[in-house]
C-alpha positions in Angstrom: -8.1 4.8 26.0 -9.9 8.0 25.2 -11.1 8.9 21.8 -13.6 11.3 20.2 -16.4 10.2 17.9 -18.4 13.4 18.1 -20.0 14.2 14.8 -19.0 10.9 13.2 -21.8 9.4 11.1 -20.5 5.9 10.1 -21.9 3.8 7.3 -22.0 0.0 7.6 -22.4 -2.9 5.2 -21.2 -1.4 1.9 -18.6 -4.2 1.6 -21.4 -6.7 1.1 -19.5 -9.1 3.3 -16.6 -9.3 0.8 -13.0 -8.4 1.7 -11.2 -6.6 -1.1 -8.9 -8.6 -3.4 -5.6 -7.7 -5.0 -6.9 -6.2 -8.3 -10.1 -4.7 -7.0 -8.8 -1.3 -6.0 -7.0 -0.6 -9.2 -10.0 -1.8 -11.2 -12.2 0.6 -9.2 -9.9 3.6 -9.5 -9.3 3.1 -13.2 -13.1 2.7 -13.9 -14.0 5.8 -11.9 -11.2 7.8 -13.6 -12.7 6.9 -17.0 -16.4 7.3 -15.9 -17.2 9.0 -12.6 -20.7 7.5 -12.7 -19.6 3.9 -13.5 -20.7 2.4 -10.2 -24.3 3.4 -10.9 -24.3 2.1 -14.4 -25.2 -1.4 -15.6 -22.0 -1.6 -17.6 -20.0 -1.7 -14.3 -20.6 -5.5 -14.2 -18.8 -5.9 -17.5 -16.2 -3.2 -16.9 -15.2 -4.6 -13.5 -15.8 -8.3 -14.4 -17.8 -9.1 -11.3 -21.4 -9.5 -10.0 -23.6 -6.7 -8.8 -22.8 -7.2 -5.1 -19.1 -7.2 -5.8 -19.5 -3.9 -7.8 -20.9 -2.3 -4.6 -18.1 -3.9 -2.6 -15.4 -2.5 -4.9 -17.0 0.9 -4.6 -17.0 0.7 -0.8 -13.4 -0.5 -0.5 -12.1 2.2 -2.8 -13.8 4.8 -0.7 -12.8 3.2 2.6 -9.2 3.1 1.7 -9.2 6.7 0.6 -8.6 6.0 -3.1 -11.9 7.3 -4.4 -13.9 10.3 -3.1 -17.3 11.7 -3.8 -17.3 14.4 -6.4 -20.4 16.0 -7.9 -24.1 14.9 -7.7 -25.8 14.1 -11.0 -29.5 13.9 -10.2 -29.6 11.4 -7.4 -26.3 9.8 -8.4 -23.0 10.7 -6.7 -20.1 10.7 -9.0 -16.7 9.5 -7.8 -13.2 10.5 -8.6 -9.7 9.2 -7.8 -8.0 11.0 -4.8 -4.5 12.4 -5.1 -3.3 9.3 -3.3 -4.9 7.1 -5.9 -3.4 9.1 -8.7 0.1 8.8 -7.1 -0.2 5.1 -6.2 -2.4 3.2 -8.7 -2.9 5.1 -11.9 -0.7 3.8 -14.7 2.8 5.2 -14.2 2.1 5.7 -10.5 4.3 4.5 -7.7 2.9 0.9 -7.5 -0.1 0.3 -9.7 -0.2 -3.4 -9.0 0.6 -3.4 -5.3 3.8 -5.3 -5.8 5.5 -3.5 -2.9 4.4 -4.6 0.5 4.8 -1.0 1.7 1.7 -0.1 -0.4 -0.3 -2.7 1.5 0.8 -1.2 4.8 -0.2 2.2 3.4 -3.7 0.9 2.5 -4.0 -0.5 6.1 -3.2 2.9 7.5 -5.7 4.7 5.3 -8.5 2.1 6.1 -8.1 2.3 9.9 -7.9 6.1 9.7 -11.3 6.3 8.0 -13.9 6.9 10.8 -16.9 6.9 8.5 -16.5 3.7 6.4 -13.8 2.0 8.5 -15.0 2.8 12.0 -15.0 -0.8 13.2 -11.4 -1.2 11.8 -10.4 2.0 13.5 -11.8 1.0 16.9 -10.3 -2.5 16.6 -6.8 -1.2 16.0 -6.8 2.0 18.0 -9.2 1.6 20.9 -9.3 -2.0 21.8 -6.6 -2.7 24.3 -6.9 -6.4 24.8 -4.2 -8.4 23.0 -6.2 -11.6 22.9 -9.9 -11.8 22.1 -12.7 -13.5 20.3 -15.3 -12.1 18.0 -18.0 -11.8 20.7 -15.7 -9.9 23.0 -14.7 -7.5 20.3 -18.4 -7.0 19.2 -19.4 -6.3 22.8 -16.7 -3.7 23.1 -17.7 -2.0 19.8 -21.4 -2.1 20.8 -20.5 -0.4 24.1 -18.5 2.3 22.3 -21.3 3.0 19.9 -23.8 3.3 22.8 -21.5 5.7 24.6 -21.2 7.9 21.6 -24.8 7.8 20.4 -24.1 5.7 17.3 -27.2 3.7 16.6 -27.1 0.3 14.9 -28.0 -3.3 15.6 -25.9 -6.0 17.3 -26.3 -8.1 14.1 -24.7 -5.3 12.0 -21.8 -5.0 14.5 -21.2 -8.8 14.4 -21.2 -8.7 10.6 -18.7 -5.8 10.6 -16.4 -7.5 13.1 -16.5 -10.7 11.0 -15.5 -8.8 7.9 -12.8 -6.9 9.8 -11.2 -10.2 11.0 -11.4 -11.7 7.5 -9.6 -8.7 6.2 -6.5 -9.7 8.1 -6.7 -13.5 8.4 -5.7 -15.6 5.3 -7.8 -18.5 4.2 -6.4 -22.0 3.7 -5.6 -22.3 0.0 -3.5 -24.5 -2.2 0.2 -23.9 -1.9 0.3 -23.9 -5.7 -1.6 -20.6 -5.8 0.3 -17.3 -5.7 -1.1 -14.8 -3.2 -2.7 -12.6 -5.9 -4.8 -15.5 -7.2 -6.4 -16.3 -3.8 -9.5 -14.7 -2.4 -7.5 -13.3 0.5 -7.4 -9.6 1.2 -3.9 -8.1 0.6 -3.9 -6.9 4.3 -3.7 -10.5 5.4 -0.1 -10.4 4.1 0.8 -8.1 7.0 0.2 -10.7 9.7 -1.2 -8.1 12.1 -3.7 -10.5 13.6 -3.2 -14.2 14.3 -6.1 -16.7 14.4 -6.2 -19.8 16.6 -8.9 -22.2 15.2 -8.9 -24.6 18.2 -10.2 -21.8 20.5 -11.7 -19.5 17.8 -9.6 -16.7 19.3 -7.4 -14.0 17.9 -4.5 -12.0 19.1 -2.6 -8.9 17.8 0.9 -9.4 16.6 2.5 -6.6 18.7 6.2 -5.8 18.1 8.6 -5.1 15.3 7.3 -5.4 11.7 10.0 -6.5 9.3 8.1 -5.4 6.2 7.0 -2.0 7.5 9.5 0.5 6.0 10.2 3.6 8.0 8.9 5.8 5.2 5.4 4.3 5.5 5.5 4.9 9.3 6.8 8.4 8.6 4.0 9.2 6.2 1.5 7.9 8.8 3.0 9.9 11.6 3.1 13.2 9.6 -0.5 12.5 8.5 -1.5 11.9 12.2 0.3 14.9 13.8 -2.3 17.5 12.8 -4.7 15.8 15.1 -2.3 16.4 18.0 -0.4 19.6 17.6 -2.9 22.5 17.7 -0.6 25.2 18.8 2.1 22.9 20.1 5.5 22.2 18.7 6.3 19.5 21.1 4.8 16.0 21.1 5.4 13.3 23.8 6.7 10.1 22.1 4.1 8.0 24.0 1.4 9.9 22.1 2.7 8.4 18.9 2.7 4.9 20.4 -0.3 4.5 22.6 -2.8 7.3 21.7 -5.9 6.4 19.8 -5.4 6.7 16.1 -1.6 6.8 16.4 0.7 4.9 14.0 2.0 2.9 17.0 -1.5 1.5 17.6 -2.5 1.1 14.0 0.7 -0.9 13.2 0.8 -2.6 16.6 4.3 -1.6 17.3 6.3 -1.7 20.5 8.3 1.2 21.9 11.7 0.2 20.6 10.3 -0.1 17.0 8.8 3.3 17.1 12.0 4.8 18.4 13.9 3.3 15.5 11.4 4.8 13.1 11.6 8.2 14.7 15.4 8.2 14.5 15.1 7.5 10.8 12.5 10.2 10.4 14.8 12.7 12.2 17.4 12.1 9.5 14.8 12.1 6.6 13.5 15.5 7.6 17.1 16.8 8.2 16.3 17.6 11.8 13.0 19.4 11.3 11.5 16.6 13.4 13.9 16.1 16.3 14.0 13.6 19.2 15.1 14.8 22.6 15.0 13.3 26.1 14.8 15.5 29.2 14.5 14.0 32.7 13.4 10.7 31.3 10.7 12.2 29.1 11.1 11.5 25.4 9.7 14.2 23.2 9.5 15.1 19.5 10.2 18.7 18.6 8.8 20.0 15.3 10.1 23.0 13.4 7.7 25.8 12.4 8.3 25.0 8.7 7.5 21.3 9.2 4.3 22.2 11.0 3.3 24.4 8.1 4.0 21.7 5.5 3.2 18.4 7.2 1.2 16.9 4.3 3.7 18.1 1.7 6.6 16.5 3.7 4.6 13.3 4.1 4.1 13.0 0.3 7.8 13.8 -0.3 8.8 10.9 2.0 6.6 8.5 0.0 8.0 9.9 -3.3 11.5 9.2 -2.1 10.6 5.7 -0.9 8.9 4.7 -4.2 11.4 6.6 -6.3 
């Protein structure tokens, strides 16, 4: 599967080997909204209620999921601020401040695998790796090869560490049944069951097919966010580009063709035909209106507003 990493300068290790937990992202967003320099201050340990390594990890995950972004530079310190998505989603009074809606977790997954700087291993795992069954070594070898091909220099040990963290992001640990999910050390993304783990063979496989908890609105937001990478001067997109192409929602959510078609039919209605499905001589295509092309991001946000509203 072809993809382009030209100009990408990834950063590794900021997660400090921790996966993010249920309350970490809101804590990080709220803290940065109150003090843009909080992550460089000693009081961050008290404010966030975690150790120094976890402070760095919270900072990393808020950036990797697109909830914080770099703002101004004060001396040698980079200040951070909540992104528009963070304000819509997590700030008090937002759509889902405490991630009670599983749609929000799907949204975080999409934003993480779309981040080619801080989430490149996650992106390659979900968008470029075509094997449905694998082990960590096979995935690490694949990523190592891709890095070499695209001139990205790092060590095999670093890649192994990133792959290990990536897998733990999606695989739940064995915990007491008496604990509610929010009280475990699992990452919220493990709730999505995108990857299965088989302890006897230490192998993994992608759960490809329909996703009962993935609402069409989340797919729609992802697709409209993805389309600018495709369209250029086009108004027609082949449906397969939304299913199989690197970085597409079909790949990110590990969907089959039938599931994507159901989502596209919903999206046709939601956009009142500004996105239209047509089939000619067996070729399934998506036609985009001029007004939709000019307002893709606005339409994407409106779909989420309607979903959460």
